[in-house]
N, C-alpha and C positions, 0 to 999 in steps of 0.2 A: 473308504475306497477313494483312490486318486483317479478321478475320471480323465484328467489331462494325460496321465501316464497311460491309461487304457487306450485312449485315442491315438497316442503316439505309437504304441506297440502295434495297434491295428493298422495304422498307416504304413508302418515298416513291413508288416506281413503282406500288405497289398503291393508295395514296391518290390518285394522279394518274390512275388507271384506264388505265395503260399496260402492264398485264400480264393474262394469263389463266392459269388453273390447271385441272388435270384433264386426263386423257388425251385424251378426245374433243375438248374445246375446243381444246387445244393442237395436235392433229393438224389440225383444221380451219383454224387460223390459219397453220400451216406450209404447208398446201396452197394457201391463197389468197394467199400471198406477203406477209403482213403481219408475219411473225415476224422479229425481228432477232437474237434469242438464245434458246437453250433451256437451262434449268437443270433437271437431274434430281438426285434424292436418291441418296446412296450406297447405301441399302438398298432400292432399287427392285426390283420383281420382274423376273425374267429375260425373260418374254414382253413386258412393257411396255417394257423397255429395248431389246429387239430392234426393236420397232415404231418407237420414237422414233429409234433410231440409223438405221434404214432411211430414214425421212422426212427427217431432218436431212442425211444424206449425199446423198439424191436431190435435195433442194432447196438444197443447199449453204448450210446454216445452222450457225453455230458452236454447240457444245454444251459446257456446263460441268457437271461432276459435283461436287456440293457438299452437305455436311451430311446430316442424316437427314430422313426424311419429317416427323417431329414438329417438328424445328427449322425446316424450310422453312415448314411450316404456321403455326408460332408467329409468325414474323416478318411474315406477312401477315394475322394474326388468324384463322386457320382451324385446324382440329384437326390433320389430317394431309394433306399435299400431296406428291405424288411428282414431278409435272412442272409447271414454270412456263415460260411463253413471254413474253419481253419484247417488246413491240410497238414501243417507241420506240428509235430508233437511238442517241440520246444516252445513255439509261439503259443500253443494251447496251454502249456503249463504256466508260462509267464502271465497270460491273461487271467487264468484262474487264480494265481497268486495275488494279482492286483485286486481282484474282486474280493478276496478274503480279508485284505488289510482294511 
């Protein structure tokens, strides 16, 4: 897996306004059906992880566990981010392809 490429695509999705971050915003996008992919940090809290896992399983949305909260936040220009939802299907496909390589 090429983590640099993953960060670049994630940053591009942020610039294109095709992602949201934060637990409440992400759960809202999952519930209304606009989420294509969920990315959570490796060091996310247990309660938050259970909530996100529940909603992604219930609404059948793929989930990727990647990087730390600091690293996820850094690639979208924020301080600390534990959950990111990708809204665009093409960005979601690209990120999943990068994870598979």
